[in-house]
C-alpha positions in Angstrom: 155.5 12.2 159.1 151.9 12.9 160.0 150.8 11.5 156.7 152.7 8.2 157.4 151.1 7.9 160.9 147.7 8.3 159.3 148.5 5.6 156.8 149.7 3.3 159.6 146.5 3.8 161.6 144.4 3.3 158.4 146.2 0.0 157.6 145.7 -1.3 161.2 142.0 -0.5 161.1 141.6 -2.2 157.7 143.5 -5.2 158.8 141.2 -5.6 161.9 138.1 -5.3 159.7 139.4 -7.9 157.3 140.1 -10.4 160.0 136.7 -9.8 161.4 135.0 -10.4 158.2 137.0 -13.5 157.5 136.0 -15.1 160.8 132.4 -14.5 160.2 132.6 -16.0 156.7 133.8 -19.3 158.2 130.6 -19.9 160.4 127.6 -19.0 158.2 124.9 -20.4 160.5 126.3 -19.0 163.8 124.0 -16.5 165.6 125.2 -13.2 166.7 126.9 -13.2 170.1 125.6 -11.4 173.1 127.2 -8.2 174.3 129.1 -10.1 176.9 132.2 -11.6 175.3 133.3 -15.0 176.5 136.8 -15.6 177.8 137.7 -18.0 175.0 136.8 -15.4 172.4 139.0 -12.8 174.2 141.9 -15.2 174.1 141.4 -15.8 170.4 141.4 -12.0 169.7 144.5 -11.3 171.7 146.9 -12.3 168.9 144.9 -10.2 166.4 145.3 -7.0 168.4 149.0 -7.8 169.0 149.5 -8.1 165.3 147.7 -4.7 164.7 149.9 -3.0 167.4 153.0 -4.5 165.8 152.0 -3.1 162.4 151.5 0.4 163.9 154.8 0.3 165.7 156.7 -0.8 162.6 155.1 2.0 160.5 155.9 4.7 163.1 159.5 3.5 163.4 159.9 3.6 159.7 158.5 7.2 159.7 160.9 8.3 162.4 164.0 6.9 160.7 165.4 9.5 158.3 165.6 8.3 154.7 168.4 8.9 152.3 166.5 11.7 150.6 166.1 13.5 153.9 169.8 13.2 154.6 170.4 14.8 151.1 168.0 17.7 151.8 169.6 18.4 155.2 173.0 18.6 153.7 171.9 20.9 150.8 170.2 23.2 153.3 173.4 23.5 155.4 175.5 24.2 152.3 173.1 27.0 151.3 173.4 28.6 154.8 177.2 28.6 154.6 177.1 30.2 151.1 174.7 33.0 152.3 176.9 33.8 155.3 179.9 34.1 153.0 178.1 36.5 150.7 176.9 38.6 153.6 180.4 38.9 155.0 181.7 39.9 151.5 179.3 42.7 151.0 179.1 44.0 154.5 180.0 47.7 155.2 183.3 48.3 156.9 183.1 48.9 160.6 183.5 52.5 161.8 186.7 53.3 163.6 186.6 53.6 167.3 186.1 57.1 168.6 188.6 58.4 171.1 187.6 57.8 174.7 186.5 60.9 176.7 188.1 61.6 180.1 186.1 60.5 183.1 185.8 62.3 186.4 188.2 59.8 188.0 191.0 60.7 185.6 192.0 61.0 181.9 191.6 57.9 179.7 194.3 57.6 177.0 193.3 56.3 173.6 194.9 56.4 170.2 193.5 59.3 168.2 191.8 58.4 165.0 191.8 61.9 163.5 191.8 65.6 164.2 189.5 66.6 167.1 186.1 68.0 166.1 185.0 71.0 168.0 181.2 71.6 168.2 180.2 75.2 168.0 176.6 75.8 169.0 174.7 78.3 166.9 174.6 81.8 168.2 171.5 82.5 170.2 169.2 85.2 168.8 169.3 88.2 171.0 165.8 89.8 171.3 165.6 93.5 170.7 165.1 95.1 174.1 163.5 98.2 172.5 160.6 96.0 171.3 159.8 94.9 174.9 159.8 98.2 176.8 159.1 98.3 180.5 155.7 99.7 181.5 155.6 103.5 181.9 152.9 105.9 182.9 151.0 108.0 180.3 152.5 111.5 180.6 151.9 114.5 178.4 155.3 116.1 178.1 155.6 119.8 177.2 157.1 120.8 173.8 159.9 123.4 173.5 158.1 126.5 172.4 160.9 127.4 170.0 160.6 124.1 168.3 156.8 124.3 168.1 157.0 127.8 166.5 159.6 126.7 164.0 157.5 123.7 162.9 154.4 125.8 162.6 156.2 128.2 160.4 157.3 125.5 157.9 153.8 124.1 157.9 152.3 127.5 157.1 154.6 127.8 154.1 153.5 124.4 152.8 149.8 125.0 153.5 149.9 128.3 151.6 151.5 126.8 148.5 149.2 123.8 148.5 146.1 125.9 148.8 147.2 128.0 145.8 148.6 125.2 143.6 147.4 121.8 144.7 144.1 122.2 146.5 143.3 118.5 146.5 146.5 117.7 148.4 145.7 120.6 150.8 142.3 119.1 151.5 143.9 115.7 152.2 145.9 117.1 155.2 144.9 115.5 158.5 143.2 117.4 161.3 145.3 118.4 164.4 146.3 115.5 166.7 146.0 115.4 170.4 148.8 115.5 173.0 147.2 112.8 175.1 147.1 110.4 172.1 150.8 111.0 171.5 151.5 110.3 175.2 149.6 107.0 175.1 151.6 105.9 172.0 154.9 106.9 173.7 153.9 104.9 176.8 153.0 101.8 174.8 156.0 102.0 172.5 158.5 102.8 175.3 160.0 105.7 173.3 159.8 109.5 173.4 158.7 111.2 170.2 161.1 114.1 169.4 159.6 117.6 169.9 159.5 118.5 166.2 157.6 115.2 165.4 155.1 115.8 168.1 154.6 119.5 167.0 154.1 118.3 163.4 151.5 115.7 164.5 149.7 118.3 166.6 149.4 120.4 163.5 148.4 117.6 161.1 147.7 114.1 162.3 148.6 112.2 159.1 147.0 112.6 155.8 144.1 111.0 153.9 146.0 110.0 150.7 149.2 111.2 149.1 150.9 113.5 151.5 153.3 116.4 150.8 156.2 114.0 151.6 155.4 111.7 148.6 158.7 112.5 146.9 159.8 108.8 147.0 158.5 105.9 145.0 155.5 107.6 143.5 154.0 108.8 146.8 154.0 108.3 150.5 151.2 108.5 153.1 151.8 110.3 156.4 150.7 108.1 159.3 148.4 109.1 162.1 149.5 108.7 165.7 147.6 105.4 166.1 149.0 104.1 162.7 152.5 104.9 164.0 151.9 102.8 167.1 150.3 99.9 165.1 153.1 99.9 162.5 155.7 99.9 165.3 154.0 96.9 166.9 153.9 95.0 163.6 157.6 95.5 162.9 158.5 94.4 166.5 156.4 91.3 166.2 157.9 90.4 162.8 161.6 91.4 163.4 162.4 91.0 167.1 166.1 90.2 166.8 168.8 92.7 167.8 171.4 92.4 165.0 173.9 95.0 166.0 174.8 98.1 167.9 174.0 100.5 165.0 170.2 100.7 164.3 170.9 102.6 161.1 172.3 99.4 159.4 169.5 97.1 160.7 166.3 96.4 158.9 164.4 97.3 162.0 165.1 98.5 165.5 162.4 99.1 168.2 163.7 102.6 169.0 162.6 103.7 165.5 159.3 105.6 164.9 157.7 104.9 161.5 155.8 108.0 160.2 155.7 107.7 156.4 154.5 104.8 154.3 155.7 104.2 150.7 152.6 102.5 149.4 154.0 101.8 145.9 157.0 99.8 147.2 156.5 96.1 146.9 160.1 94.8 147.3 162.1 93.5 150.2 163.2 97.0 151.2 161.9 98.9 154.2 158.4 100.3 153.4 158.5 103.1 155.9 160.5 106.2 156.7 161.4 106.4 160.3 162.5 108.9 163.0 165.2 107.8 165.4 163.9 108.4 168.9 167.4 108.5 170.2 168.6 111.5 168.2 165.7 112.6 165.9 167.3 111.8 162.6 165.1 110.8 159.7 165.9 107.9 157.5 164.5 105.6 154.8 165.7 102.8 152.7 166.8 104.0 149.2 167.1 100.4 148.0 170.8 100.9 147.4 172.5 101.7 150.7 169.8 100.4 153.0 168.2 102.2 155.9 170.3 105.2 156.8 169.8 108.7 158.1 168.9 111.1 155.2 168.1 114.2 157.2 168.9 115.5 160.6 165.3 115.8 161.9 161.7 115.8 160.9 161.9 119.6 161.0 164.7 119.5 158.4 162.4 117.4 156.2 159.5 119.9 156.6 161.8 122.8 155.7 163.3 120.9 152.6 159.7 120.3 151.4 158.7 123.9 151.9 161.8 125.2 150.0 161.1 122.7 147.2 157.5 123.9 146.8 158.3 127.6 146.9 161.6 127.6 145.1 161.4 124.5 142.9 164.3 122.8 144.6 164.9 119.0 144.7 164.3 116.7 147.6 166.4 113.6 147.3 166.5 114.1 143.5 162.7 114.8 143.1 161.0 118.1 142.1 157.4 119.1 142.8 154.8 119.0 140.1 151.0 119.4 140.1 148.5 117.2 138.1 144.8 117.8 138.4 145.2 119.6 141.7 147.3 116.9 143.3 151.0 117.3 144.3 153.3 114.9 142.5 157.0 114.5 142.5 159.1 114.0 139.3 
């Protein structure tokens, strides 16, 4: 349409120019008129401008009146829209069935059920292990039962005597005596009481610098110092904080346990430490088959089993002592 309007205006302008030139050609000797146009000349130009306006009006009217081609294009476009709507309806997904209405506070709303009711069960909340977040307690050095201390020292003397004579390098790796105050600090920070036999053993030898005499499992085990016991306990509590049952013996970790041996050669998903249960004193470790479970009644029982194995060649959990280059090994 815009193109037709432009053509109409162009035609009008050309028509006016042609009339102007024709009139000048009729009077060759006439001088140019002054800027002021006379009334007679204005009257003569009136019909000319009326003719130009008529030409523009006719052209615009012709542009606004739809042609037969435009009618055909409009009809084709409407047919295309109808066809597309039919295709959309044919391939549309089926509507979901209405869900049953839920009762409102004002009263129950009845609705036809569309299927069996679905009950949502939220996931069970993870219960944190309370033993990993103990309440603050003062640092208190508790006395050790003298009978327990004498019994522990007796087993250590048997072990030390055998190591000094047969495995001097392992004897030299035994740790120095621990301090009662250091044990009290660890107990306060861990929120557990070390059994008397474990405390007496740590006061005699605070860990070991290398393979200890307890390395009868997985090609060796290191005895932890008091600070290493506390740090290992903290690591397990930060990594495994959930309480998974009422029996700590079947859990991977429970905050009431006290790790005291490290199986350095173990690189699987099993527990890498032997532990003492602070609740009863039992010693347990993961044998990779039945999981973490008590193996001996106490750390004193472990000391005595090792002393008997060294002196009498007995087995400890299926392992016998052997010496290679001054170092105690277990076969």
